[in-house]
All heavy atoms as an XYZ file, in Angstrom:
886
protein
N      37.959     35.879    -69.145
C      39.200     35.201    -69.450
C      40.239     36.176    -70.001
O      41.421     35.977    -69.806
C      38.965     34.067    -70.417
N      39.785     37.223    -70.683
C      40.726     38.173    -71.277
C      41.534     38.897    -70.203
O      42.744     39.087    -70.355
C      39.982     39.183    -72.141
N      40.883     39.304    -69.121
C      41.599     39.989    -68.044
C      42.605     39.045    -67.405
O      43.749     39.414    -67.158
C      40.616     40.535    -66.991
C      39.831     41.708    -67.573
C      41.353     40.966    -65.727
C      38.755     42.237    -66.688
N      42.200     37.819    -67.147
C      43.129     36.882    -66.508
C      44.305     36.564    -67.430
O      45.435     36.451    -66.965
C      42.413     35.605    -66.073
O      41.947     34.879    -67.182
N      44.059     36.452    -68.730
C      45.164     36.219    -69.670
C      46.140     37.388    -69.644
O      47.349     37.198    -69.663
C      44.630     36.008    -71.091
C      43.928     34.676    -71.263
O      44.099     33.790    -70.389
O      43.188     34.526    -72.254
N      45.603     38.603    -69.584
C      46.462     39.774    -69.505
C      47.276     39.811    -68.225
O      48.447     40.174    -68.235
N      46.666     39.427    -67.104
C      47.389     39.399    -65.829
C      48.500     38.345    -65.826
O      49.525     38.529    -65.188
C      46.428     39.131    -64.671
C      45.537     40.288    -64.252
C      44.532     39.820    -63.205
C      46.366     41.436    -63.712
N      48.287     37.264    -66.530
C      49.301     36.208    -66.587
C      50.558     36.673    -67.304
O      51.661     36.289    -66.940
C      48.742     34.964    -67.298
C      47.746     34.190    -66.476
C      47.211     33.020    -67.271
C      46.129     32.288    -66.521
N      45.559     31.182    -67.312
N      50.388     37.493    -68.333
C      51.538     37.901    -69.141
C      52.026     39.309    -68.826
O      53.063     39.721    -69.329
C      51.191     37.822    -70.644
O      50.068     38.671    -70.906
C      50.868     36.395    -71.044
N      51.295     40.037    -68.018
C      51.653     41.412    -67.681
C      53.008     41.471    -66.997
O      53.316     40.674    -66.127
C      50.591     41.996    -66.751
C      51.055     43.271    -66.097
O      51.280     44.261    -66.766
N      51.229     43.233    -64.792
N      53.822     42.462    -67.381
C      55.088     42.653    -66.685
C      55.290     44.104    -66.266
O      56.405     44.507    -65.975
C      56.271     42.145    -67.522
C      56.344     42.830    -68.867
O      55.659     43.796    -69.133
N      57.185     42.287    -69.730
N      54.192     44.881    -66.240
C      54.329     46.268    -65.798
C      53.175     46.757    -64.915
O      53.378     47.624    -64.090
C      54.480     47.199    -66.999
O      53.340     47.108    -67.825
N      51.990     46.224    -65.062
C      50.826     46.659    -64.282
C      51.035     46.343    -62.808
O      51.345     45.212    -62.448
C      49.566     45.969    -64.793
C      48.240     46.405    -64.170
C      47.934     47.842    -64.565
C      47.130     45.486    -64.645
N      50.889     47.354    -61.950
C      51.091     47.151    -60.523
C      49.804     47.236    -59.715
O      49.754     46.764    -58.590
C      52.093     48.165    -59.984
C      53.467     47.963    -60.551
C      54.472     48.931    -59.958
O      54.153     49.784    -59.148
N      55.704     48.781    -60.358
N      48.769     47.842    -60.288
C      47.512     48.019    -59.549
C      46.341     47.839    -60.495
O      46.367     48.323    -61.625
C      47.479     49.425    -58.948
C      46.271     49.696    -58.100
C      46.341     51.042    -57.410
O      47.448     51.571    -57.203
O      45.270     51.575    -57.088
N      45.327     47.130    -60.023
C      44.112     46.973    -60.821
C      42.903     47.092    -59.899
O      42.893     46.553    -58.794
C      44.100     45.648    -61.618
C      42.936     45.641    -62.601
C      44.087     44.462    -60.728
C      43.027     44.557    -63.652
N      41.909     47.822    -60.351
C      40.685     48.034    -59.599
C      39.536     47.399    -60.377
O      39.166     47.872    -61.447
C      40.433     49.525    -59.399
C      39.276     49.804    -58.464
O      38.414     48.915    -58.279
O      39.221     50.911    -57.922
N      38.992     46.328    -59.845
C      37.894     45.617    -60.491
C      36.588     45.823    -59.726
O      35.665     45.025    -59.833
C      38.260     44.144    -60.617
C      39.509     43.941    -61.450
S      40.010     42.237    -61.588
C      38.955     41.734    -62.915
N      36.518     46.897    -58.962
C      35.320     47.211    -58.194
C      34.119     47.421    -59.110
O      34.268     47.812    -60.267
C      35.525     48.480    -57.377
O      36.583     48.322    -56.486
N      32.958     47.173    -58.556
C      31.677     47.417    -59.226
C      31.494     46.566    -60.478
O      30.763     46.934    -61.387
C      31.519     48.910    -59.549
C      31.641     49.778    -58.329
C      32.830     50.443    -58.037
C      30.584     49.898    -57.440
C      32.952     51.221    -56.902
C      30.708     50.680    -56.294
C      31.887     51.337    -56.039
O      32.006     52.093    -54.909
N      32.154     45.435    -60.543
C      31.980     44.496    -61.644
C      31.317     43.236    -61.134
O      31.485     42.852    -59.986
C      33.331     44.118    -62.261
C      33.900     45.223    -63.096
O      33.384     45.500    -64.164
N      34.948     45.866    -62.608
N      30.584     42.584    -61.994
C      30.035     41.287    -61.657
C      30.966     40.232    -62.236
O      31.170     40.160    -63.438
C      28.628     41.120    -62.231
C      27.599     41.910    -61.469
C      26.185     41.552    -61.870
O      25.899     40.353    -62.063
O      25.383     42.472    -61.986
N      31.543     39.453    -61.354
C      32.467     38.404    -61.776
C      31.884     37.082    -61.311
O      31.583     36.904    -60.134
C      33.864     38.621    -61.170
C      34.406     39.989    -61.585
C      34.817     37.507    -61.595
C      35.670     40.389    -60.862
N      31.711     36.164    -62.219
C      31.143     34.861    -61.885
C      32.164     34.028    -61.116
O      33.345     34.377    -61.047
C      30.754     34.099    -63.170
O      31.952     33.845    -63.921
C      29.763     34.898    -64.011
N      31.720     32.914    -60.577
C      32.662     32.021    -59.887
C      33.703     31.496    -60.869
O      34.866     31.312    -60.520
C      31.926     30.877    -59.193
O      31.153     30.154    -60.116
N      33.323     31.305    -62.114
C      34.289     30.885    -63.141
C      35.307     31.996    -63.380
O      36.505     31.738    -63.485
C      33.564     30.546    -64.436
C      34.493     30.078    -65.538
C      33.759     29.755    -66.823
O      32.624     30.240    -67.025
O      34.344     29.029    -67.639
N      34.845     33.233    -63.436
C      35.748     34.375    -63.591
C      36.712     34.487    -62.430
O      37.892     34.797    -62.607
N      36.223     34.215    -61.219
C      37.086     34.244    -60.031
C      38.185     33.192    -60.147
O      39.332     33.439    -59.774
C      36.267     34.023    -58.766
N      37.842     32.026    -60.682
C      38.863     30.977    -60.872
C      39.913     31.416    -61.889
O      41.106     31.188    -61.696
C      38.212     29.657    -61.294
C      37.540     28.935    -60.140
C      37.158     27.507    -60.507
N      36.281     27.419    -61.673
C      34.955     27.565    -61.645
N      34.349     27.821    -60.515
N      34.246     27.448    -62.749
N      39.484     32.040    -62.984
C      40.439     32.541    -63.980
C      41.370     33.583    -63.372
O      42.583     33.554    -63.573
C      39.711     33.156    -65.182
C      39.096     32.170    -66.131
C      37.770     32.315    -66.533
C      39.826     31.115    -66.652
C      37.182     31.419    -67.421
C      39.257     30.213    -67.534
C      37.939     30.374    -67.916
O      37.372     29.489    -68.795
N      40.792     34.513    -62.629
C      41.603     35.557    -61.993
C      42.545     34.934    -60.976
O      43.707     35.320    -60.869
C      40.695     36.627    -61.353
C      39.957     37.392    -62.459
C      41.501     37.574    -60.477
C      38.828     38.266    -61.962
N      42.063     33.948    -60.243
C      42.888     33.251    -59.257
C      44.107     32.611    -59.920
O      45.224     32.697    -59.414
C      42.034     32.196    -58.548
O      42.791     31.448    -57.654
N      43.903     31.975    -61.053
C      45.018     31.370    -61.798
C      46.035     32.425    -62.204
O      47.242     32.206    -62.110
C      44.498     30.644    -63.039
C      43.705     29.398    -62.743
C      43.035     28.818    -63.984
O      43.310     29.293    -65.113
O      42.209     27.905    -63.824
N      45.549     33.571    -62.648
C      46.441     34.650    -63.084
C      47.224     35.226    -61.913
O      48.417     35.528    -62.041
C      45.639     35.747    -63.778
N      46.571     35.372    -60.764
C      47.237     35.913    -59.579
C      48.411     35.027    -59.177
O      49.451     35.516    -58.744
C      46.239     36.061    -58.409
C      45.233     37.173    -58.708
C      46.971     36.352    -57.100
C      44.078     37.210    -57.740
N      48.255     33.730    -59.324
C      49.328     32.799    -58.956
C      50.573     32.994    -59.809
O      51.683     32.780    -59.351
C      48.836     31.355    -59.090
C      47.801     30.982    -58.055
C      47.352     29.561    -58.206
O      48.168     28.666    -58.340
N      46.047     29.343    -58.181
N      50.384     33.439    -61.048
C      51.484     33.569    -62.004
C      52.074     34.977    -62.010
O      53.281     35.152    -62.178
C      50.984     33.203    -63.422
C      50.577     31.727    -63.455
C      52.030     33.510    -64.476
C      49.809     31.336    -64.696
N      51.236     35.990    -61.823
C      51.658     37.381    -61.948
C      52.730     37.735    -60.922
O      52.633     37.365    -59.761
C      50.447     38.299    -61.783
C      50.781     39.740    -61.977
O      51.392     40.354    -61.118
N      50.404     40.286    -63.108
N      53.741     38.486    -61.358
C      54.836     38.870    -60.458
C      55.019     40.379    -60.335
O      56.007     40.827    -59.752
C      56.168     38.258    -60.939
O      56.437     38.733    -62.259
C      56.131     36.748    -60.899
N      54.092     41.165    -60.868
C      54.235     42.622    -60.795
C      53.106     43.314    -60.041
O      53.267     44.439    -59.598
C      54.316     43.245    -62.200
O      53.127     42.933    -62.920
C      55.539     42.745    -62.943
N      51.979     42.658    -59.892
C      50.811     43.276    -59.273
C      51.029     43.476    -57.776
O      51.414     42.550    -57.067
C      49.591     42.387    -59.515
C      48.220     42.997    -59.364
C      48.032     44.157    -60.340
C      47.159     41.945    -59.614
N      50.815     44.712    -57.303
C      50.962     45.033    -55.880
C      49.621     45.277    -55.200
O      49.479     45.026    -54.016
C      51.831     46.288    -55.692
C      53.247     46.080    -56.073
N      54.175     45.580    -55.205
C      53.886     46.276    -57.246
C      55.337     45.486    -55.825
N      55.188     45.894    -57.067
N      48.634     45.785    -55.952
C      47.339     46.138    -55.379
C      46.222     45.602    -56.258
O      46.222     45.804    -57.470
C      47.200     47.674    -55.259
O      48.272     48.170    -54.468
C      45.882     48.058    -54.620
N      45.266     44.943    -55.626
C      44.119     44.379    -56.327
C      42.870     44.731    -55.539
O      42.803     44.497    -54.331
C      44.285     42.870    -56.450
C      43.268     42.082    -57.253
C      43.141     42.629    -58.670
C      43.673     40.613    -57.293
N      41.881     45.326    -56.208
C      40.702     45.833    -55.532
C      39.442     45.206    -56.121
O      39.181     45.335    -57.315
C      40.661     47.357    -55.685
C      39.518     47.986    -54.934
O      38.635     47.309    -54.429
N      39.518     49.292    -54.877
N      38.670     44.559    -55.260
C      37.378     43.982    -55.641
C      36.238     44.546    -54.803
O      35.175     43.968    -54.751
C      37.382     42.462    -55.444
C      38.265     41.717    -56.377
C      39.467     41.208    -55.918
C      37.917     41.506    -57.693
C      40.300     40.486    -56.764
C      38.737     40.795    -58.545
C      39.935     40.274    -58.072
N      36.456     45.660    -54.087
C      35.382     46.144    -53.219
C      34.137     46.469    -54.040
O      34.211     46.763    -55.223
C      35.830     47.337    -52.383
C      36.023     48.618    -53.131
C      36.448     49.715    -52.190
C      36.626     50.998    -52.977
N      37.120     52.077    -52.183
N      33.005     46.381    -53.396
C      31.700     46.604    -54.029
C      31.490     45.648    -55.197
O      30.875     45.986    -56.192
C      31.547     48.058    -54.478
C      31.654     49.066    -53.380
C      30.611     48.871    -52.297
O      29.487     48.478    -52.564
N      30.985     49.116    -51.051
N      32.002     44.461    -55.042
C      31.838     43.411    -56.043
C      30.489     42.753    -55.827
O      30.091     42.490    -54.698
C      32.990     42.418    -55.902
C      32.735     41.063    -56.467
C      32.735     40.867    -57.827
C      32.488     39.984    -55.638
C      32.503     39.610    -58.360
C      32.265     38.734    -56.156
C      32.263     38.554    -57.513
O      32.031     37.327    -58.034
N      29.767     42.478    -56.877
C      28.414     41.941    -56.786
C      28.416     40.428    -57.008
O      28.761     39.953    -58.079
C      27.537     42.622    -57.835
O      26.255     42.087    -57.798
N      28.054     39.698    -55.979
C      27.919     38.247    -56.085
C      27.025     37.754    -54.957
O      26.881     38.421    -53.938
C      29.283     37.532    -56.004
O      29.070     36.128    -56.168
C      29.973     37.782    -54.687
N      26.466     36.588    -55.128
C      25.646     36.024    -54.068
C      26.496     35.254    -53.063
O      26.093     35.078    -51.936
C      24.572     35.083    -54.651
O      25.219     34.090    -55.449
C      23.578     35.868    -55.499
N      27.665     34.796    -53.462
C      28.523     34.016    -52.567
C      29.878     34.691    -52.404
O      30.871     34.281    -52.998
C      28.677     32.593    -53.082
C      29.342     31.676    -52.060
O      29.726     32.161    -50.970
O      29.464     30.474    -52.349
N      29.902     35.730    -51.605
C      31.131     36.498    -51.409
C      32.205     35.679    -50.706
O      33.382     35.831    -50.989
C      30.834     37.783    -50.639
C      30.017     38.759    -51.451
C      29.702     40.016    -50.687
C      28.847     40.924    -51.556
N      28.391     42.102    -50.846
N      31.802     34.808    -49.785
C      32.798     33.987    -49.087
C      33.546     33.107    -50.081
O      34.776     33.045    -50.056
C      32.155     33.130    -48.000
C      33.116     32.178    -47.294
C      34.211     32.958    -46.558
C      32.365     31.278    -46.339
N      32.836     32.437    -50.945
C      33.482     31.568    -51.937
C      34.426     32.376    -52.833
O      35.553     31.952    -53.100
C      32.419     30.873    -52.783
O      33.023     30.095    -53.785
N      33.975     33.540    -53.289
C      34.819     34.407    -54.108
C      36.090     34.777    -53.346
O      37.199     34.629    -53.850
C      34.049     35.673    -54.496
C      34.883     36.653    -55.276
C      34.999     36.535    -56.645
C      35.556     37.676    -54.637
C      35.776     37.429    -57.367
C      36.333     38.578    -55.341
C      36.446     38.444    -56.713
N      35.934     35.257    -52.114
C      37.083     35.683    -51.315
C      38.069     34.543    -51.094
O      39.281     34.730    -51.210
C      36.625     36.244    -49.972
C      35.944     37.588    -50.088
O      35.915     38.196    -51.141
N      35.372     38.061    -49.003
N      37.561     33.369    -50.787
C      38.453     32.237    -50.517
C      39.162     31.773    -51.788
O      40.320     31.356    -51.735
C      37.670     31.100    -49.862
C      37.080     31.471    -48.499
S      38.272     32.129    -47.308
C      39.027     30.613    -46.752
N      38.496     31.871    -52.933
C      39.143     31.525    -54.206
C      40.309     32.467    -54.476
O      41.409     32.032    -54.828
C      38.122     31.587    -55.370
O      37.090     30.630    -55.130
C      38.791     31.323    -56.705
N      40.082     33.758    -54.296
C      41.140     34.740    -54.515
C      42.274     34.542    -53.503
O      43.459     34.537    -53.855
C      40.584     36.174    -54.455
C      39.548     36.416    -55.563
C      41.708     37.208    -54.501
C      40.053     36.217    -56.983
N      41.924     34.354    -52.237
C      42.952     34.183    -51.201
C      43.776     32.917    -51.408
O      44.970     32.905    -51.109
C      42.319     34.194    -49.809
C      41.844     35.563    -49.333
C      41.021     35.428    -48.062
C      43.021     36.502    -49.117
N      43.164     31.876    -51.944
C      43.938     30.644    -52.194
C      45.050     30.916    -53.201
O      46.139     30.351    -53.103
C      43.026     29.508    -52.675
O      42.563     29.755    -53.988
N      44.797     31.802    -54.148
C      45.828     32.157    -55.134
C      46.910     33.026    -54.517
O      48.081     32.930    -54.899
C      45.189     32.884    -56.308
N      46.533     33.862    -53.564
C      47.497     34.773    -52.952
C      48.577     34.002    -52.195
O      49.697     34.478    -52.064
C      46.775     35.801    -52.047
C      47.753     36.667    -51.293
C      45.837     36.671    -52.888
N      48.283     32.790    -51.762
C      49.302     31.944    -51.120
C      50.509     31.757    -52.043
O      51.626     31.597    -51.580
C      48.735     30.563    -50.769
C      47.963     30.522    -49.500
N      48.569     30.483    -48.262
C      46.643     30.518    -49.271
C      47.650     30.448    -47.328
N      46.466     30.475    -47.910
N      50.275     31.792    -53.351
C      51.332     31.540    -54.331
C      51.919     32.818    -54.926
O      52.853     32.749    -55.715
C      50.783     30.666    -55.464
C      50.177     29.401    -54.975
N      50.925     28.328    -54.569
C      48.879     29.058    -54.789
C      50.120     27.363    -54.170
N      48.879     27.780    -54.289
N      51.359     33.958    -54.570
C      51.817     35.238    -55.111
C      52.546     36.000    -54.015
O      51.974     36.295    -52.980
C      50.618     36.036    -55.616
C      51.010     37.385    -56.168
O      51.654     38.178    -55.503
N      50.607     37.651    -57.399
N      53.796     36.335    -54.243
C      54.598     36.989    -53.216
C      54.774     38.486    -53.454
O      55.452     39.155    -52.689
C      55.963     36.316    -53.116
C      55.841     34.897    -52.698
N      56.814     33.964    -52.954
C      54.866     34.212    -52.057
C      56.452     32.792    -52.486
N      55.260     32.929    -51.950
N      54.171     39.028    -54.521
C      54.309     40.459    -54.791
C      53.074     41.256    -54.394
O      53.179     42.449    -54.140
C      54.614     40.717    -56.284
O      53.571     40.151    -57.078
C      55.953     40.130    -56.670
N      51.911     40.626    -54.333
C      50.688     41.330    -53.967
C      50.774     41.796    -52.519
O      51.079     41.006    -51.626
C      49.477     40.416    -54.158
C      48.116     41.088    -54.137
C      47.981     42.059    -55.312
C      47.016     40.051    -54.204
N      50.557     43.083    -52.297
C      50.692     43.657    -50.960
C      49.383     44.173    -50.391
O      49.210     44.210    -49.182
C      51.714     44.788    -50.977
C      53.094     44.321    -51.332
C      54.060     45.479    -51.528
O      53.704     46.636    -51.408
N      55.297     45.147    -51.838
N      48.466     44.619    -51.254
C      47.186     45.144    -50.786
C      46.061     44.492    -51.574
O      46.084     44.460    -52.801
C      47.112     46.679    -50.976
O      48.220     47.274    -50.322
C      45.827     47.236    -50.396
N      45.079     43.997    -50.843
C      43.942     43.312    -51.446
C      42.672     43.819    -50.787
O      42.556     43.788    -49.561
C      44.094     41.802    -51.245
C      42.990     40.903    -51.762
C      42.854     41.023    -53.278
C      43.266     39.458    -51.369
N      41.738     44.302    -51.586
C      40.435     44.727    -51.082
C      39.392     43.761    -51.610
O      39.252     43.589    -52.821
C      40.126     46.153    -51.499
C      41.077     47.143    -50.876
C      40.726     48.583    -51.211
O      39.678     48.878    -51.753
N      41.609     49.487    -50.870
N      38.682     43.135    -50.693
C      37.715     42.095    -51.033
C      36.291     42.539    -50.713
O      36.089     43.457    -49.925
C      38.024     40.824    -50.241
C      39.336     40.133    -50.562
C      39.640     39.065    -49.534
C      39.276     39.530    -51.964
N      35.300     41.850    -51.289
C      33.910     42.145    -50.943
C      33.644     41.897    -49.458
O      34.257     41.030    -48.842
C      33.106     41.171    -51.795
C      34.014     40.736    -52.879
C      35.396     40.808    -52.326
N      32.711     42.644    -48.908
C      32.382     42.562    -47.488
C      31.779     41.206    -47.120
O      30.921     40.679    -47.828
C      31.390     43.667    -47.128
S      30.914     43.665    -45.395
N      32.261     40.655    -46.038
C      31.678     39.464    -45.434
C      31.523     39.727    -43.939
O      32.242     40.542    -43.378
C      32.542     38.199    -45.676
C      32.504     37.785    -47.129
C      33.975     38.407    -45.221
N      30.593     39.024    -43.301
C      30.340     39.264    -41.879
C      30.191     37.939    -41.146
O      30.019     36.889    -41.740
C      29.085     40.106    -41.713
C      29.153     41.448    -42.381
S      27.620     42.328    -42.138
C      28.271     43.919    -41.732
N      30.260     38.021    -39.821
C      30.022     36.853    -38.973
C      31.052     35.763    -39.178
O      32.251     36.022    -39.250
N      30.570     34.522    -39.302
C      31.473     33.377    -39.493
C      32.281     33.508    -40.774
O      33.434     33.078    -40.830
C      30.678     32.063    -39.509
C      30.202     31.684    -38.130
O      30.800     32.057    -37.127
N      29.100     30.958    -38.080
N      31.679     34.078    -41.815
C      32.403     34.274    -43.076
C      33.596     35.197    -42.864
O      34.688     34.947    -43.371
C      31.480     34.862    -44.138
C      30.400     33.892    -44.592
O      30.438     32.719    -44.175
O      29.526     34.313    -45.366
N      33.395     36.255    -42.090
C      34.496     37.183    -41.806
C      35.614     36.482    -41.048
O      36.794     36.681    -41.323
C      33.984     38.383    -41.010
C      35.072     39.395    -40.715
C      34.559     40.614    -39.960
O      33.409     40.602    -39.478
O      35.334     41.573    -39.854
N      35.245     35.618    -40.120
C      36.260     34.877    -39.358
C      37.067     33.964    -40.276
O      38.279     33.830    -40.121
C      35.611     34.096    -38.223
C      35.216     34.985    -37.048
C      34.762     34.182    -35.837
N      33.385     33.737    -35.921
C      32.309     34.521    -35.736
N      32.461     35.794    -35.478
N      31.100     34.022    -35.822
N      36.409     33.337    -41.248
C      37.126     32.460    -42.183
C      38.110     33.263    -43.029
O      39.238     32.833    -43.241
C      36.139     31.727    -43.091
C      35.462     30.554    -42.417
C      34.594     29.808    -43.403
O      33.457     30.177    -43.630
N      35.158     28.777    -44.007
N      37.670     34.415    -43.524
C      38.551     35.248    -44.346
C      39.726     35.750    -43.512
O      40.876     35.702    -43.950
C      37.757     36.425    -44.977
C      38.697     37.435    -45.628
C      36.746     35.902    -45.992
N      39.447     36.211    -42.304
C      40.509     36.689    -41.413
C      41.514     35.583    -41.139
O      42.730     35.811    -41.163
C      39.908     37.205    -40.085
O      39.010     38.269    -40.375
C      40.991     37.694    -39.146
N      41.035     34.388    -40.885
C      41.910     33.248    -40.619
C      42.811     32.959    -41.817
O      44.010     32.685    -41.665
C      41.071     32.021    -40.279
O      41.874     30.895    -40.121
N      42.259     33.033    -43.015
C      43.051     32.758    -44.224
C      44.113     33.836    -44.436
O      45.249     33.532    -44.786
C      42.131     32.654    -45.439
C      42.774     32.026    -46.639
C      43.185     30.580    -46.414
O      42.592     29.874    -45.569
O      44.129     30.146    -47.099
N      43.752     35.099    -44.210
C      44.726     36.184    -44.334
C      45.838     36.002    -43.304
O      47.022     36.196    -43.616
C      44.038     37.566    -44.182
C      45.066     38.679    -44.070
C      43.098     37.825    -45.355
N      45.480     35.599    -42.100
C      46.490     35.339    -41.068
C      47.445     34.230    -41.495
O      48.656     34.324    -41.300
C      45.831     34.975    -39.735
C      45.158     36.164    -39.061
O      45.420     37.327    -39.462
O      44.345     35.924    -38.141
N      46.918     33.169    -42.103
C      47.774     32.072    -42.590
C      48.753     32.581    -43.652
O      49.936     32.231    -43.638
C      46.917     30.951    -43.190
C      46.170     30.133    -42.183
C      45.329     29.089    -42.900
C      44.364     28.413    -41.967
N      43.449     27.495    -42.676
N      48.235     33.387    -44.576
C      49.086     33.944    -45.632
C      50.203     34.775    -45.015
O      51.378     34.645    -45.380
C      48.247     34.785    -46.620
C      47.328     33.879    -47.436
C      49.148     35.629    -47.528
C      46.250     34.609    -48.210
N      49.850     35.624    -44.072
C      50.854     36.506    -43.469
C      51.847     35.741    -42.603
O      53.024     36.095    -42.555
C      50.185     37.646    -42.706
C      49.696     38.716    -43.654
O      50.256     38.896    -44.733
N      48.650     39.411    -43.271
N      51.424     34.676    -41.946
C      52.362     33.842    -41.199
C      53.374     33.187    -42.137
O      54.568     33.155    -41.843
C      51.621     32.777    -40.388
C      50.896     33.366    -39.195
O      51.241     34.434    -38.700
N      49.874     32.672    -38.723
N      52.887     32.690    -43.283
C      53.788     32.099    -44.280
C      54.770     33.150    -44.802
O      55.962     32.888    -44.925
C      52.985     31.552    -45.461
C      52.214     30.300    -45.164
C      51.331     29.891    -46.348
O      51.539     30.383    -47.485
O      50.414     29.075    -46.130
N      54.250     34.329    -45.116
C      55.102     35.395    -45.650
C      56.150     35.833    -44.631
O      57.294     36.097    -44.993
C      54.252     36.587    -46.099
C      53.494     36.316    -47.383
C      52.687     37.513    -47.807
N      52.127     37.306    -49.135
C      51.789     38.289    -49.948
N      51.931     39.547    -49.562
N      51.298     38.028    -51.131
N      55.776     35.928    -43.386
C      56.724     36.323    -42.343
C      57.848     35.294    -42.248
O      59.025     35.656    -42.181
C      56.006     36.475    -40.989
O      55.028     37.523    -41.118
C      56.974     36.833    -39.884
N      57.493     34.020    -42.275
C      58.515     32.957    -42.214
C      59.451     33.017    -43.410
O      60.626     32.687    -43.316
C      57.851     31.583    -42.147
C      57.340     31.215    -40.773
C      57.005     29.740    -40.660
N      56.026     29.278    -41.628
C      54.701     29.358    -41.490
N      54.186     29.919    -40.421
N      53.887     28.897    -42.414
N      58.932     33.440    -44.562
C      59.735     33.487    -45.783
C      60.433     34.830    -45.983
O      61.164     34.996    -46.961
C      58.840     33.193    -47.000
C      58.252     31.804    -46.981
C      57.232     31.601    -48.093
O      57.001     32.475    -48.915
N      56.614     30.435    -48.116
N      60.200     35.786    -45.102
C      60.815     37.099    -45.223
C      60.208     37.953    -46.326
O      60.866     38.812    -46.897
N      58.933     37.723    -46.630
C      58.219     38.452    -47.684
C      57.270     39.452    -47.032
O      56.719     39.190    -45.966
C      57.420     37.464    -48.568
C      58.369     36.434    -49.196
C      56.625     38.201    -49.630
C      57.658     35.274    -49.827
N      57.057     40.589    -47.677
C      56.133     41.593    -47.151
C      54.759     40.976    -46.906
O      54.259     40.197    -47.725
C      55.967     42.750    -48.141
O      57.169     43.431    -48.308
N      54.154     41.348    -45.785
C      52.841     40.811    -45.456
C      51.758     41.467    -46.311
O      51.968     42.509    -46.913
C      52.509     41.002    -43.962
O      52.596     42.379    -43.647
C      53.436     40.182    -43.096
N      50.610     40.843    -46.341
C      49.471     41.285    -47.130
C      48.553     42.134    -46.261
O      48.200     41.734    -45.155
C      48.709     40.063    -47.646
C      47.415     40.322    -48.402
C      47.733     40.942    -49.770
C      46.637     39.034    -48.578
N      48.177     43.301    -46.747
C      47.149     44.119    -46.098
C      45.843     43.825    -46.826
O      45.761     43.995    -48.044
C      47.478     45.611    -46.208
O      48.753     45.842    -45.603
C      46.432     46.455    -45.502
N      44.870     43.351    -46.090
C      43.612     42.929    -46.705
C      42.449     43.676    -46.046
O      42.357     43.725    -44.827
C      43.458     41.435    -46.544
S      42.066     40.768    -47.463
N      41.593     44.238    -46.867
C      40.393     44.931    -46.404
C      39.173     44.261    -47.019
O      39.252     43.751    -48.129
C      40.376     46.392    -46.883
C      41.604     47.177    -46.567
C      42.634     47.311    -47.502
C      41.759     47.785    -45.329
C      43.752     48.051    -47.219
C      42.893     48.529    -45.038
C      43.878     48.661    -45.999
O      44.998     49.390    -45.704
N      38.067     44.282    -46.328
C      36.802     43.892    -46.963
C      35.768     44.921    -46.595
O      35.663     45.368    -45.471
C      36.348     42.472    -46.632
C      36.556     42.014    -45.237
C      35.669     42.046    -44.219
C      37.750     41.427    -44.688
N      36.232     41.536    -43.082
C      37.494     41.145    -43.343
C      39.003     41.133    -45.211
C      38.448     40.574    -42.512
C      39.940     40.571    -44.381
C      39.647     40.288    -43.060
N      35.020     45.354    -47.600
C      34.048     46.452    -47.459
C      32.663     45.943    -47.649
O      32.324     45.303    -48.552
C      34.313     47.544    -48.496
C      35.718     47.978    -48.524
C      36.695     47.549    -49.367
C      36.365     48.926    -47.673
N      37.874     48.169    -49.098
C      37.701     49.018    -48.053
C      35.912     49.697    -46.612
C      38.603     49.848    -47.443
C      36.823     50.525    -45.996
C      38.134     50.598    -46.410
């Protein structure tokens, strides 16, 4: 909760790397809430994130990105097969919305 509280009030941090951390589904929800509010973050990295349900984590984070127009680069935990298709589809939706609104598109990687 401390990291998400900091992201909510931050007005200078542009990049954060949360790789190699274990974040619970509750932690993902807190971070998701902060992403929706934050207006300075440009890069967010979760690669090599340890969880049993990477798809759920990725979709929670991506749902918040719909409301964040400053985030430009997002690195997510690796997903494959149908899970990868779901994540790709969500990123495409975000970028279609951003294109219609004249906002920079999101570059998203998963490792």
